[in-house]
N, C-alpha and C positions, 0 to 999 in steps of 0.2 A: 562468472556466479549469474548475470542477468542472462547473461547467451545461453546458459545451462535450462533457463526457465523460460526460455523461448522467446524471452521482446525482441531480438536482434535477428525474429526469421521472415526471411524473406526480399535480405537485403545484406550489404556489402561487411566486413565489421568495422569499413572505413568510413562507410558511411552513419554505423550504428554507435559509433567511438567518437562522433561528428554530433551527434544529436546530445547524447552524453553532456556532453562538453556545453553544450548547446543551452541543456536546463541548469545544469551548473554557474553559470555564467546570468541564469535568470534570477537564480537563486533555490535550487531546488536539487539536492537536500541541503544546501551550504549559501547562507546569507541570510540577511537581516538579522534572525537572535540569533545566527552563529558566525564565528568565522571562518573566512574562507581559506582554505590551504593557502599555502606564499605560492606563487607562479615554480615548475619545474620541482615541485614537492610533490610526493604521495599521497594521496584523501584515504585519510583514516575513516571509514565507512562506521558506523555503533550500527546495532538492529536498529536502531530507528531513522536512521540514515539510509537504511536497504530498503526501508516499509514507506516512506515517504518516495524514494524515486520508484522502490516497483510501483507504487500507485499509481505514479504518474503514466507510468508505461503501459501499466493495465487500461487508463483510462485511453490514451493513443490508441493502443490496440482496436478500442472500440470507434474509432478514429475523430474524436473529440478529443483536443486539447489547446483549446484558445489562450492567449495568457487570462484572459479573468479567472480563471480554470486553475491554471497554476498560481495563481498570483493566490487565489483561497487556500489551495496549502499553503502557502507560507502564513498567510494572516492567520489560519487555524492551527497553526503548527500546533502549539502549549496545549491546545486541546485534543489536537490527535495521537502524541506522543503515547498519553497513557493508553487511547485506544487498542492501541499497537500491543502494548504489554498484555491487554488485555483480552485482547481477539488470541494470543496464541494460550492464553494458559488457561481462556476458558472454552475453549473448540467444542468441548463436550458435557461441561460443567454450568454452574449460575449462568450467566444471560445466554452464555451457549448449550445450554442441556438441551440435548434432543427431544422433535415432536415428531411423532408419526403420523402420517397423510395416508387415508384410505382414498381407493377407488373403487370402482367396480371389481365384481367377481371376486372379492373380498385382497385384492393386491393392496399394496404398500410401502412404502419406502417413511423410513427417516429423513429430517430435517434438521440439522443441528448447526452449531456454531456462530458465533457473532458477525452478522451483516452492519456496512457503512452505508450509510444514505447521506449523500453529499448535500442535500435536499441545494439541487443544481434543476432551475427552471429556466426554460425557453419562452419565449413569446415572437411571433413574425421571423423566426431565425435569430434570434437578439437573443445573450443571456440578460435576463432582466433581476437574477435571486441566487446567490451561491451560500449556504449555510444557515445558520453552524450547523457542523456535521453531527451526528446523530449514532447512536448503536444501538442496534436494533437485536432482538432474539428474533428465533424461528419463524416465528410465532407471529409477531409484527410486522417483518421484513415477508410475509408470508401476505399477508392482510394488502400490504401497500403493493404487492405486485396483482392482487385480485382489483383491486381499486383505483387504481391511480388513471389520473387523467394521462393518458399515453404522449398529445398532444403537445402537454406544457413540461414536458420532463424527458430530460435527452440522455438520462439512465437511470434503472431503475437500482434499488440496494444491491452491494454487491460483497458478497462470501469474505469477510476482512479475514475470518480464522480462517482458510484454507489459503488465502494469500501467504498469511503468517508460517505456515504448515511449510508452507514451498520453499518461503525464503529460509527459517532457520537451516530445515534439511540440506540444503545447495548450498549453506554459508559452510557448513561444520566439514563438510565434504572439501570447498573450496581450497585449491592449490598454492603455496605460497606464491608473491610476485616477487620475482627474484630481482627487476632491473629497477635501475633507480634507489635511492638511497635508501635504506634501511628504515622501517615504519618504527618506531617506537612506538608500544603501549603500555606502562606501568600497569601493573595489576590493581597498584595502590590509585589510579584514576578511574576504575572499571566500579559502578555502582553494582548495588546488591542484583537488582533485576538483570542485568548482562550477566551477571556471572549464573543466574540461573539458567538463562536462557541458553547461555552457553553447555550446562555440565548436562540442560537435558538433551 
Protein backbone atom coordinates (compact mmCIF):
# COMPACT_ATOMS: atom_id res chain seq x y z
CA UNK A 1 0.00 0.00 0.00
CA UNK A 2 2.82 2.41 0.88
CA UNK A 3 4.54 1.51 -2.39
CA UNK A 4 1.30 2.26 -4.24
CA UNK A 5 1.26 5.67 -2.57
CA UNK A 6 4.67 6.34 -4.11
CA UNK A 7 6.75 6.35 -0.94
CA UNK A 8 9.13 3.66 -2.25
CA UNK A 9 9.97 5.46 -5.49
CA UNK A 10 13.65 5.38 -6.36
CA UNK A 11 14.69 2.70 -3.87
CA UNK A 12 14.68 -1.08 -3.87
CA UNK A 13 12.02 -3.06 -2.02
CA UNK A 14 14.67 -4.29 0.44
CA UNK A 15 15.84 -0.74 1.17
CA UNK A 16 12.29 0.47 1.67
CA UNK A 17 11.40 -2.44 3.98
CA UNK A 18 14.53 -1.71 6.01
CA UNK A 19 13.49 1.93 6.38
CA UNK A 20 9.98 0.95 7.53
CA UNK A 21 11.49 -1.43 10.11
CA UNK A 22 13.85 1.30 11.27
CA UNK A 23 10.94 3.67 11.83
CA UNK A 24 9.09 0.97 13.78
CA UNK A 25 12.11 0.42 16.02
CA UNK A 26 12.20 4.16 16.67
CA UNK A 27 8.51 4.10 17.61
CA UNK A 28 6.72 5.09 14.37
CA UNK A 29 3.92 4.12 14.24
CA UNK A 30 4.21 1.75 17.23
CA UNK A 31 5.86 2.58 20.49
CA UNK A 32 5.63 4.44 23.78
CA UNK A 33 1.86 4.92 23.96
CA UNK A 34 1.27 1.75 21.94
CA UNK A 35 2.59 -1.76 22.39
CA UNK A 36 4.82 -2.85 19.55
CA UNK A 37 3.83 -6.16 17.95
CA UNK A 38 5.81 -9.21 19.09
CA UNK A 39 8.82 -10.23 17.05
CA UNK A 40 8.03 -12.33 13.95
CA UNK A 41 4.32 -11.45 14.19
CA UNK A 42 2.37 -9.50 11.60
CA UNK A 43 1.68 -5.92 12.66
CA UNK A 44 -1.95 -4.77 12.48
CA UNK A 45 -2.05 -1.18 11.25
CA UNK A 46 -5.06 0.94 12.13
CA UNK A 47 -6.04 4.03 10.15
CA UNK A 48 -4.19 6.22 12.66
CA UNK A 49 -1.08 4.04 12.34
CA UNK A 50 -1.16 4.29 8.55
CA UNK A 51 -1.58 8.05 8.73
CA UNK A 52 1.31 8.46 11.16
CA UNK A 53 3.57 6.32 9.01
CA UNK A 54 2.46 8.06 5.80
CA UNK A 55 3.08 11.45 7.40
CA UNK A 56 6.58 10.39 8.43
CA UNK A 57 7.28 9.13 4.91
CA UNK A 58 5.86 12.33 3.41
CA UNK A 59 8.32 14.35 5.45
CA UNK A 60 11.09 11.99 4.31
CA UNK A 61 10.18 12.67 0.68
CA UNK A 62 10.92 16.34 1.32
CA UNK A 63 14.36 15.38 2.55
CA UNK A 64 14.06 15.85 6.29
CA UNK A 65 13.11 13.40 8.97
CA UNK A 66 15.70 13.82 11.72
CA UNK A 67 15.19 12.01 14.98
CA UNK A 68 13.72 15.10 16.75
CA UNK A 69 10.96 15.30 14.11
CA UNK A 70 10.13 11.60 14.37
CA UNK A 71 10.19 12.04 18.15
CA UNK A 72 7.74 14.92 17.78
CA UNK A 73 5.29 12.73 15.86
CA UNK A 74 5.37 10.31 18.78
CA UNK A 75 5.22 12.99 21.47
CA UNK A 76 2.14 14.62 19.95
CA UNK A 77 0.48 11.34 18.91
CA UNK A 78 -2.61 11.84 21.09
CA UNK A 79 -3.16 15.29 19.57
CA UNK A 80 -2.49 14.15 16.00
CA UNK A 81 -4.75 11.08 15.94
CA UNK A 82 -8.03 13.05 16.14
CA UNK A 83 -6.73 15.34 13.39
CA UNK A 84 -6.24 12.34 11.09
CA UNK A 85 -9.95 11.49 11.33
CA UNK A 86 -10.98 15.14 10.93
CA UNK A 87 -8.75 15.42 7.87
CA UNK A 88 -10.71 12.65 6.16
CA UNK A 89 -14.24 13.53 7.21
CA UNK A 90 -13.80 17.29 6.72
CA UNK A 91 -12.13 17.15 3.31
CA UNK A 92 -14.75 19.47 1.82
CA UNK A 93 -16.74 20.67 4.81
CA UNK A 94 -16.21 22.10 8.30
CA UNK A 95 -12.66 23.39 8.64
CA UNK A 96 -11.89 21.92 5.22
CA UNK A 97 -14.63 23.88 3.43
CA UNK A 98 -13.28 25.11 0.06
CA UNK A 99 -12.22 28.69 -0.49
CA UNK A 100 -11.96 30.17 -3.99
CA UNK A 101 -8.79 31.96 -4.97
CA UNK A 102 -9.04 34.53 -7.77
CA UNK A 103 -6.20 35.49 -10.07
CA UNK A 104 -5.73 37.71 -13.11
CA UNK A 105 -8.04 37.50 -16.11
CA UNK A 106 -10.83 35.98 -14.00
CA UNK A 107 -8.79 32.82 -13.35
CA UNK A 108 -9.61 31.01 -10.12
CA UNK A 109 -9.15 27.75 -8.25
CA UNK A 110 -10.60 26.13 -5.15
CA UNK A 111 -8.49 25.21 -2.14
CA UNK A 112 -10.04 22.69 0.24
CA UNK A 113 -9.19 20.31 3.05
CA UNK A 114 -7.58 20.45 6.47
CA UNK A 115 -3.93 21.48 6.47
CA UNK A 116 -1.43 20.43 9.12
CA UNK A 117 1.17 22.78 10.54
CA UNK A 118 3.70 20.86 12.60
CA UNK A 119 5.32 24.17 13.59
CA UNK A 120 8.82 22.93 12.87
CA UNK A 121 11.36 25.74 13.02
CA UNK A 122 15.07 25.71 12.34
CA UNK A 123 17.83 28.18 13.11
CA UNK A 124 21.38 27.90 11.76
CA UNK A 125 20.61 24.40 10.53
CA UNK A 126 19.36 23.20 13.92
CA UNK A 127 15.83 22.30 14.92
CA UNK A 128 14.77 24.72 17.64
CA UNK A 129 11.04 24.07 17.90
CA UNK A 130 8.50 21.36 17.08
CA UNK A 131 4.79 21.67 17.72
CA UNK A 132 2.30 21.62 18.98
CA UNK A 133 0.76 20.60 15.63
CA UNK A 134 -2.33 22.53 14.61
CA UNK A 135 -5.05 21.93 12.04
CA UNK A 136 -5.70 24.79 9.65
CA UNK A 137 -8.48 25.77 7.30
CA UNK A 138 -7.53 26.47 3.66
CA UNK A 139 -7.63 30.21 4.37
CA UNK A 140 -5.35 29.89 7.40
CA UNK A 141 -2.90 27.70 5.46
CA UNK A 142 -2.85 30.12 2.54
CA UNK A 143 -2.09 33.01 4.89
CA UNK A 144 0.90 31.08 6.28
CA UNK A 145 2.07 30.29 2.75
CA UNK A 146 1.96 34.00 1.93
CA UNK A 147 3.56 35.47 5.04
CA UNK A 148 5.86 32.82 6.54
CA UNK A 149 9.51 33.46 7.20
CA UNK A 150 10.94 30.71 5.01
CA UNK A 151 14.41 30.98 6.53
CA UNK A 152 13.10 29.67 9.87
CA UNK A 153 10.60 27.12 8.59
CA UNK A 154 11.64 23.68 7.37
CA UNK A 155 8.20 22.91 5.99
CA UNK A 156 5.00 24.82 5.35
CA UNK A 157 1.56 23.35 6.20
CA UNK A 158 0.74 20.23 4.22
CA UNK A 159 -2.65 19.14 2.95
CA UNK A 160 -3.50 16.46 5.50
CA UNK A 161 -6.90 15.81 3.91
CA UNK A 162 -5.30 14.93 0.57
CA UNK A 163 -2.98 12.48 2.33
CA UNK A 164 -5.89 10.97 4.30
CA UNK A 165 -7.96 10.47 1.14
CA UNK A 166 -5.08 8.69 -0.59
CA UNK A 167 -4.41 6.46 2.44
CA UNK A 168 -8.06 5.38 2.70
CA UNK A 169 -8.37 4.81 -1.05
CA UNK A 170 -5.30 2.57 -1.15
CA UNK A 171 -6.15 0.77 2.10
CA UNK A 172 -9.58 -0.25 0.81
CA UNK A 173 -8.09 -2.00 -2.23
CA UNK A 174 -4.94 -3.36 -0.58
CA UNK A 175 -4.54 -7.14 -1.02
CA UNK A 176 -4.59 -9.49 1.95
CA UNK A 177 -1.22 -10.49 3.39
CA UNK A 178 -0.95 -14.27 3.12
CA UNK A 179 2.44 -15.01 4.62
CA UNK A 180 3.00 -15.56 8.33
CA UNK A 181 0.37 -16.10 11.03
CA UNK A 182 -3.10 -14.88 10.17
CA UNK A 183 -3.78 -11.49 11.72
CA UNK A 184 -6.95 -11.46 13.76
CA UNK A 185 -9.04 -8.31 13.90
CA UNK A 186 -12.27 -8.94 15.81
CA UNK A 187 -14.96 -6.48 14.84
CA UNK A 188 -15.72 -5.95 18.52
CA UNK A 189 -12.33 -4.28 18.93
CA UNK A 190 -12.87 -1.75 16.19
CA UNK A 191 -14.17 1.62 17.22
CA UNK A 192 -16.98 3.40 15.39
CA UNK A 193 -14.63 5.79 13.65
CA UNK A 194 -12.66 2.91 12.08
CA UNK A 195 -15.88 1.29 10.87
CA UNK A 196 -17.01 4.60 9.37
CA UNK A 197 -13.71 5.05 7.53
CA UNK A 198 -13.88 1.52 6.17
CA UNK A 199 -17.51 1.77 5.06
CA UNK A 200 -16.92 5.10 3.32
